C-alpha positions in Angstrom: 0.0 0.0 0.0 2.8 2.4 0.9 4.5 1.7 -2.5 1.3 2.6 -4.3 1.0 5.8 -2.3 4.6 6.6 -3.2 4.0 6.0 -6.9 0.9 8.1 -6.8 2.7 10.8 -5.0 5.5 10.8 -7.6 3.0 10.9 -10.4 1.2 13.8 -8.8 4.5 15.7 -8.4 5.5 15.0 -12.0 2.0 15.9 -13.4 2.0 19.1 -11.3 5.4 20.0 -12.7 4.3 19.3 -16.3 1.2 21.4 -15.7 3.2 24.3 -14.3 5.6 24.0 -17.3 2.6 24.2 -19.7 1.2 27.2 -17.9 4.3 29.3 -18.2 3.3 32.2 -20.5 4.9 32.8 -23.8 6.1 36.4 -24.5 5.8 38.3 -27.8 7.5 41.7 -27.5 6.7 44.0 -30.4 8.7 47.2 -30.6 8.7 50.0 -33.2 11.6 52.3 -33.9 10.8 56.0 -33.1 7.1 56.3 -32.3 5.6 58.8 -29.9 2.8 58.1 -27.4 0.2 60.1 -29.3 0.4 58.1 -32.6 -2.0 55.2 -32.1 -5.8 55.2 -32.6 -6.4 54.1 -29.0 -4.3 57.1 -27.8 -6.4 59.5 -29.8 -4.8 60.2 -33.1 -7.6 60.9 -35.7 -5.6 59.9 -38.8 -3.6 56.8 -38.0 -5.0 53.3 -38.2 -3.5 50.9 -35.6 -6.0 48.1 -35.2 -3.5 45.7 -33.6 -2.4 48.2 -30.9 -6.0 49.2 -30.3 -7.1 45.6 -29.9 -4.3 44.8 -27.4 -5.3 47.9 -25.5 -9.0 46.9 -25.5 -8.3 43.3 -24.5 -5.6 44.2 -22.1 -4.1 47.3 -20.6 -3.4 50.7 -22.2 -0.7 52.6 -20.3 -1.1 56.4 -20.3 2.2 57.2 -18.6 4.7 54.9 -20.1 8.2 56.3 -20.7 11.4 55.0 -22.3 14.5 55.0 -20.0 16.4 57.0 -22.7 15.1 58.6 -25.9 17.8 56.9 -28.1 17.7 53.5 -29.6 20.6 51.4 -28.2 20.4 52.7 -24.6 16.6 52.3 -24.5 16.8 48.8 -25.7 19.7 48.0 -23.2 17.4 49.3 -20.4 14.5 47.1 -21.6 16.7 44.0 -21.7 18.5 44.5 -18.4 15.8 46.1 -16.3 18.1 48.9 -15.3 18.4 52.6 -16.0 21.1 53.5 -18.5 23.3 55.2 -15.9 24.0 51.8 -14.4 25.0 50.2 -17.7 28.4 51.8 -18.4 29.0 51.9 -22.1 25.5 50.8 -22.9 24.3 54.3 -21.8 25.6 55.5 -25.2 24.2 54.7 -28.6 26.6 53.0 -31.1 28.3 51.4 -28.2 28.1 47.9 -26.6 26.2 46.0 -23.9 28.7 44.4 -21.5 28.0 40.8 -20.9 28.1 41.2 -17.1 24.7 42.8 -17.2 22.1 40.0 -17.1 19.2 40.2 -19.6 15.7 38.8 -19.2 16.1 36.9 -22.4 19.2 35.0 -21.2 17.6 34.2 -17.9 14.4 32.9 -19.6 16.5 30.8 -22.0 18.3 29.2 -19.1 14.9 28.4 -17.6 13.8 26.5 -20.7 12.4 29.2 -22.9 13.1 29.3 -26.6 14.2 32.8 -27.6 14.6 34.6 -30.9 14.2 38.0 -32.6 13.6 39.5 -36.0 14.4 42.9 -37.4 15.9 45.4 -35.0 16.8 43.8 -31.7 19.6 45.3 -29.5 21.0 48.0 -31.8 22.9 49.9 -33.0 26.4 49.1 -31.8 28.9 46.3 -31.6 28.4 43.3 -29.3 31.9 41.8 -29.4 33.6 44.5 -27.3 31.1 43.8 -24.5 31.8 40.1 -24.5 28.8 39.0 -26.5 28.5 37.1 -29.8 24.7 36.8 -30.1 22.3 39.7 -30.0 20.8 39.7 -26.5 17.3 39.9 -28.0 17.9 36.3 -29.2 19.0 34.4 -32.3 17.9 36.2 -35.4 15.2 35.0 -37.8 15.5 36.7 -41.1 14.7 34.2 -43.8 11.6 35.8 -45.2 11.5 39.1 -47.1 8.8 41.0 -48.9 8.7 43.8 -51.4 8.6 46.9 -49.3 5.3 48.8 -50.0 7.1 52.1 -50.1 10.6 53.4 -50.5 12.7 53.6 -47.3 11.0 50.7 -45.6 12.8 47.5 -44.8 12.2 44.4 -47.0 12.1 42.2 -43.9 9.0 40.2 -43.4 9.0 40.5 -39.6 5.7 38.7 -39.1 6.7 35.9 -41.6 9.9 35.4 -39.6 7.9 35.1 -36.4 5.8 32.5 -38.1 9.0 30.6 -39.0 10.1 30.9 -35.4 6.8 29.3 -34.2 7.2 26.5 -36.7 10.5 25.3 -35.2 9.6 25.4 -31.6 9.9 22.3 -29.5 6.5 20.9 -28.5 5.1 22.6 -25.4 8.1 24.7 -25.0 7.5 28.3 -23.8 9.0 31.0 -26.0 10.1 34.6 -25.8 10.3 36.5 -29.1 11.3 40.0 -29.9 9.6 41.5 -33.0 11.4 44.8 -33.7 10.7 46.7 -36.9 13.0 49.4 -38.4 9.9 51.5 -39.0 9.1 54.4 -38.5 12.8 55.3 -38.4 13.8 57.7 -41.1 14.1 58.0 -44.0 10.6 58.2 -45.4 9.3 58.3 -48.9 8.4 62.0 -49.4 4.7 62.5 -49.9 3.6 58.8 -49.5 1.2 59.8 -46.7 -0.8 62.0 -49.1 -0.5 59.5 -51.9 -2.0 56.9 -49.6 -5.2 59.0 -49.3 -4.6 60.5 -45.9 -6.0 64.0 -45.4 -3.3 66.5 -44.3 -6.0 68.8 -42.9 -6.8 66.2 -40.2 -3.2 66.0 -38.9 -2.7 67.1 -35.4 0.5 69.3 -35.6 2.2 69.6 -32.2 2.8 73.2 -31.4 6.6 72.5 -31.2 6.5 72.4 -35.0 5.4 75.0 -37.6 2.0 74.2 -39.0 2.3 74.1 -42.8 1.9 71.8 -45.7 5.5 70.6 -45.5 5.2 69.5 -41.8 1.8 68.0 -42.2 3.0 65.9 -45.2 6.1 64.8 -43.2 3.9 63.7 -40.3 1.7 61.7 -42.6 4.7 60.0 -44.1 5.7 59.0 -40.6 2.2 57.7 -39.7 2.3 55.4 -42.8 5.4 53.8 -41.4 3.8 53.4 -38.0 0.9 51.6 -39.7 3.4 49.2 -41.3 4.6 48.2 -37.9 1.1 47.8 -36.6 0.3 45.6 -39.6 3.2 43.3 -38.7 1.9 43.1 -35.2 -1.5 42.1 -36.5 -0.1 39.3 -38.6 2.0 38.0 -35.7 -1.2 38.0 -33.5 -3.0 36.1 -36.2 -0.2 33.4 -36.2 -0.6 33.0 -32.5 -4.4 32.6 -32.9 -3.9 30.1 -35.6 -1.7 28.0 -33.4 -4.0 28.4 -30.3 -1.3 30.2 -28.3 -2.6 33.7 -28.1 -4.3 33.5 -24.7 -1.2 32.0 -23.1 1.0 34.7 -24.5 2.0 38.1 -23.0 1.8 40.4 -26.0 3.5 43.8 -25.5 3.3 46.5 -28.1 5.4 49.6 -27.6 8.2 51.8 -29.1 11.8 52.4 -28.0 11.3 56.2 -27.9 9.6 59.1 -29.6 9.2 60.3 -33.2 12.2 61.3 -35.4 11.4 65.1 -35.4 13.0 68.2 -33.8 12.6 68.4 -30.0 11.3 64.8 -30.0 13.7 61.9 -30.4 17.0 62.4 -28.5 15.3 64.8 -26.0 13.8 64.3 -22.6 10.6 66.1 -23.5 7.4 64.0 -23.9 7.6 63.9 -27.7 10.9 62.0 -27.3 10.4 60.0 -24.1 6.7 59.2 -23.7 5.8 56.0 -25.7 2.7 53.9 -26.5 2.3 50.8 -24.5 -0.4 48.1 -24.6 -0.1 44.7 -22.9 -2.5 41.8 -23.4 -2.4 38.6 -21.2 -5.8 37.1 -20.4 -4.5 34.7 -17.8 -2.6 37.4 -15.9 -4.5 40.7 -16.3 -7.5 41.4 -14.1 -10.3 43.5 -15.6 -8.9 43.9 -19.1 -9.8 47.0 -21.0 -8.4 49.4 -18.4 -6.4 52.5 -18.9 -3.5 52.6 -16.4 -2.4 56.0 -15.1 0.5 54.6 -13.1 3.9 55.7 -14.3 5.9 52.9 -15.8 9.3 52.6 -17.5 10.0 50.2 -20.3 12.8 48.7 -18.1 10.0 47.5 -15.8 9.2 44.9 -18.5 12.3 42.7 -17.7 11.4 41.9 -14.1 7.7 41.6 -15.2 8.6 38.9 -17.7 10.7 37.0 -15.2 8.1 37.1 -12.5 5.4 35.9 -15.0 7.7 33.0 -15.8 8.1 32.1 -12.1 11.6 33.4 -11.9 13.2 35.8 -9.5 14.8 38.9 -10.9 18.5 39.3 -10.1 19.5 42.0 -7.6 21.1 44.1 -10.3 17.7 44.7 -11.9 16.4 47.8 -10.2 13.2 48.2 -12.2 9.9 47.1 -10.8 7.7 44.3 -12.0 4.2 45.3 -13.3 2.5 42.2 -11.9 0.7 44.3 -9.2 -0.5 46.6 -12.0 -1.8 43.7 -13.9 -3.8 42.7 -10.8 -5.3 46.2 -10.5 -3.5 47.1 -7.4 -2.8 50.8 -7.1 0.6 52.1 -5.8 1.5 55.6 -4.6 5.1 54.8 -5.5 4.3 54.7 -9.3 3.8 58.5 -9.5 6.9 59.4 -11.5 9.2 58.4 -14.3 13.0 58.9 -14.5 14.6 59.5 -17.9 18.2 59.9 -18.9 20.4 60.8 -21.8 24.1 60.6 -22.5 25.8 60.4 -25.9 23.4 60.0 -28.9 25.1 60.3 -32.3 28.4 62.0 -31.5 27.6 65.4 -32.9 29.8 67.6 -30.8 33.6 68.2 -30.8 35.4 65.2 -29.3 32.3 63.0 -29.7 30.9 64.2 -26.4 27.2 63.8 -25.5 24.6 65.9 -23.8 24.3 64.4 -20.3 20.9 65.1 -18.7 18.4 63.5 -16.3 14.7 64.1 -15.7 11.8 63.4 -13.4 8.4 63.4 -15.0 5.3 63.5 -12.8 1.6 64.0 -13.7 1.9 67.8 -13.4 5.6 68.6 -14.0 8.7 67.8 -16.0 12.0 68.7 -14.3 15.2 68.3 -16.3 18.8 68.7 -15.1 21.4 69.4 -17.8 24.9 68.6 -16.6 26.7 70.3 -19.5 24.6 73.3 -20.5 27.5 74.9 -22.4 27.1 72.1 -25.1 24.7 72.2 -28.0 21.8 69.9 -26.9 20.8 68.9 -30.5 24.3 68.7 -31.7 26.7 71.4 -32.9 25.6 73.7 -35.8 29.1 72.9 -37.2 28.6 69.8 -39.3 32.4 69.1 -39.4 32.3 68.0 -35.7 29.4 65.6 -36.3 29.9 61.9 -37.0 27.1 62.2 -39.5 28.3 65.4 -41.1 25.1 67.3 -40.6 24.3 70.4 -38.5 22.4 69.7 -35.3 23.1 66.1 -36.0 21.3 64.6 -33.0 18.1 65.5 -35.0 17.6 63.2 -38.0 17.4 65.0 -41.4 13.8 65.6 -42.5 11.6 68.1 -44.4 10.5 69.5 -41.0 14.0 70.0 -39.8 15.1 71.6 -43.1 12.2 74.0 -43.1 12.8 75.1 -39.5 16.5 75.6 -40.2 15.9 77.6 -43.4 13.2 79.8 -41.9 14.6 80.1 -38.4 14.8 83.9 -38.5 11.2 84.3 -39.6 8.4 85.3 -37.4 6.4 82.2 -36.2 9.4 79.9 -36.8 12.1 81.7 -34.8 10.9 80.7 -31.4 10.3 77.1 -32.4 13.7 76.8 -34.0 15.3 78.2 -30.8 13.5 75.5 -28.8 14.6 72.8 -31.2 18.2 73.8 -31.9 19.2 76.3 -29.3 21.2 76.1 -26.0 19.4 75.1 -22.8 20.0 76.2 -19.2 21.2 73.8 -16.4 17.7 73.4 -15.1 14.3 73.2 -16.9 10.9 73.0 -15.4 7.6 72.7 -17.2 4.1 73.1 -15.7 2.3 70.4 -17.7 -1.2 71.6 -16.7 -0.6 74.9 -18.5 2.1 73.8 -20.9 1.6 70.2 -22.0 4.1 70.4 -24.8 6.9 71.8 -22.6 7.5 75.1 -24.4 7.9 77.5 -21.6 10.7 76.9 -19.1 9.6 78.2 -15.7 12.7 77.1 -13.8 14.1 79.9 -11.7 10.8 81.8 -11.3 10.2 82.7 -7.7 6.7 81.4 -7.9 8.0 77.9 -8.9 10.7 77.5 -6.2 8.4 75.4 -4.0 8.0 73.0 -7.0 11.4 73.1 -8.5 13.5 72.4 -5.4 11.6 69.3 -4.2 11.6 67.8 -7.8 15.4 68.4 -8.0 15.9 66.8 -4.6 13.7 63.8 -5.5 15.5 63.3 -8.8 19.0 63.4 -7.2 17.9 61.1 -4.4 16.8 58.5 -7.0 20.1 58.9 -8.9 22.1 58.4 -5.7 20.1 55.4 -4.6 20.5 53.7 -8.0 24.2 54.7 -8.1 24.4 57.1 -11.0 28.2 57.8 -11.4 27.5 61.3 -12.6 26.0 62.1 -9.2 27.8 59.8 -6.9 31.3 60.5 -8.1 31.1 63.1 -10.9 32.1 60.6 -13.5 32.0 61.6 -17.2 33.1 58.2 -18.7 30.3 58.3 -21.3 32.1 61.2 -23.1 35.0 58.9 -23.8 33.7 55.5 -24.5 34.4 54.2 -28.0 31.9 55.1 -30.8 31.2 52.1 -33.1 28.9 53.9 -35.5 29.6 54.7 -39.1 31.2 58.1 -39.5 31.0 60.3 -42.6 33.2 63.1 -41.3 36.9 62.6 -42.2 39.1 62.2 -39.2 36.2 62.2 -36.8 36.9 60.4 -33.5 36.1 60.4 -29.8 38.7 62.3 -27.9 40.6 60.1 -25.4 40.0 60.8 -21.7 42.5 63.1 -20.2 45.2 61.3 -18.2 44.0 57.9 -19.5 46.3 55.2 -20.6 44.6 54.9 -24.0 
């Protein structure tokens, strides 16, 4: 009798283990390249069509206050993978750098726990992995077998959704998976005028007041929206593949972007147009009361510990971001009332390859920014000869909008906007979002704002000290001297060596 009980007990344990294994959720992480929060249907844009994002928001959660950790590709993606702010990641705080292997990623930890991982399109990028001790993209092995004829010029020919389908086809039976679907869209360049050619009405475009409102800018925004729709179409096809294989309801589907739109005073800036991103998450088995809009402040780095906890794993101590599992359950938290955003070197567009170091705290009512080197040009030098890309104000991608603002910068109606986009900035910036939602009037230093500015400054620096930001704890400026692995078009351009260094 005791032997029978022992056998039954072992069978129960084995069955329970298999059941738990089968219940571990899959993860489909979908990330666009350069898309601001406003530009989805669910978030209120009247022109764009994003049925996949809108569906995930309706059947899951729509995050109103989601922010990237850094408004630049490589650092943002490094933070997502490691669950840490960029100031803790050494070289990975810069774009065109590397991601040191000593920093654990959620993908690697899931793989060790039995997950099959993979990616298509833009994973961790741009930069070089080898100097950091890696040989495989930390987003996972690449699936790139399928291509398509790009619907418009400037788009990638990668069939992201088809590659995801191929990934599904090679999975071991009952094995959980974690896949990164990263498009290159809507990164520039765009086919000029394709938005109007597609039938979109420029009169319906919402032009943010940080840009001039004219035909050139409206057309440029429409071209950008077409590329966002391409990303959304790929997400829709990937979701259809999950449905066809009966895996959708056991999959955490995340749809977001690495940072904001490729326009002046957006990408590569800490303002909302550069750092606030769309985020929708669907997971029927883990999200209570789906269809909610979440006002809690979240960082994209919070996804790493979330994925690990959902898989039954404990996040390593080095991951300082916070899991969203309590948010999924509908539990409110007074601690999720702010986001912390950072910037170091973007595209090496200042003399010596130096960046524009800054940190910010964003609350519901205010944005406070601390610029550590206010004597530098925030959008890159107007002197193209000191830029790795050989363009003036090179932190801002070339575009019809940028060109118009540069050519008409001395004209009434454009002059103030051009100054905001290209001009110098003071050490401290403060914006009252209730009166100034697009952050166009800096009220730092006003006597009436002292009671707001000082506590925000103190809170920001407290967070930086507690998470060991070297710029604050020891005045380090290492990011100004880390190697730059991007392509340079300026003859003789290089990062200056650090003074008194051995290199």
